[in-house]
N, C-alpha and C positions, 0 to 999 in steps of 0.2 A: 503494499500499499504505499503511495506517495504521501511524504510529509508536507503538512500544510506550512506555508510561509506567514510569519506573524504578520497581522494586519499593518503595523506600522511600517513595513518594509514593501507595501505594494504602493507603489506609485498613483497618482491621480492618472496618468495616462494609462496604466495598465487596468485600472479599474474602470475608467470609461471604455475602453476597448472590450472588455468583458460584457459591459452593458449593452454596447452596440451589437457585438456578437449574439448574446442571448436575448435581445428584445423581440417582443412578439406583439403583434396588432391587437387592438381592442375587438375588432370584429372577427366572428368565427370564419374558419376556413383559411386559405392561402392569400398572403399579401405580398408584395414587393417589400424587401428589406427595409427601403428608406420609409415606407409607412409605418412600419413597426418602431423604427428609430422616432420618427415624427411624434407618434403616440407616447412613446417611452419618455422623450426628453421635452416635449411640449414645443416643438420647433416646426419651423415652416418648411416645406419641400425642398427648398434649395439647402438650407443648412444641414437638412437630413441627409441628402444625397452628398454632400460635403464630407460629412461626419462618417458615413459609411467609407467613403473613398479614401479619407485620410487614414483609416484603419485597415486598408487593404481589403476591404469587403465590396462585393457587387451589389450596388444599390437596388438592383432590379432583381436579384436573386429571391425566389419565392421562399417566404418561411410560413410556418404553420400559426395560425392565431388559436384562439381557445375553441375547446370542442363543445359542441352544444348537446348535452346529454339527452335533454328533452327531445331534439330532433332526430337524433341517432341512437336510440336505447339500445 
């Protein structure tokens, strides 16, 4: 098992990159990553695209949003 890094050793850049990588859109189903980043950070589309690109991620890559358990029991 991998040993965890103490939180004080994680840089702001690393923390933001993790949040961008793991962002999920508010709407159910698949959305482009930039939409998930926009929802997570409360940004506009331009800044969300730039944040994805700055961290080496494709803004148009599809990411899963929440699953509607009532819709897909």
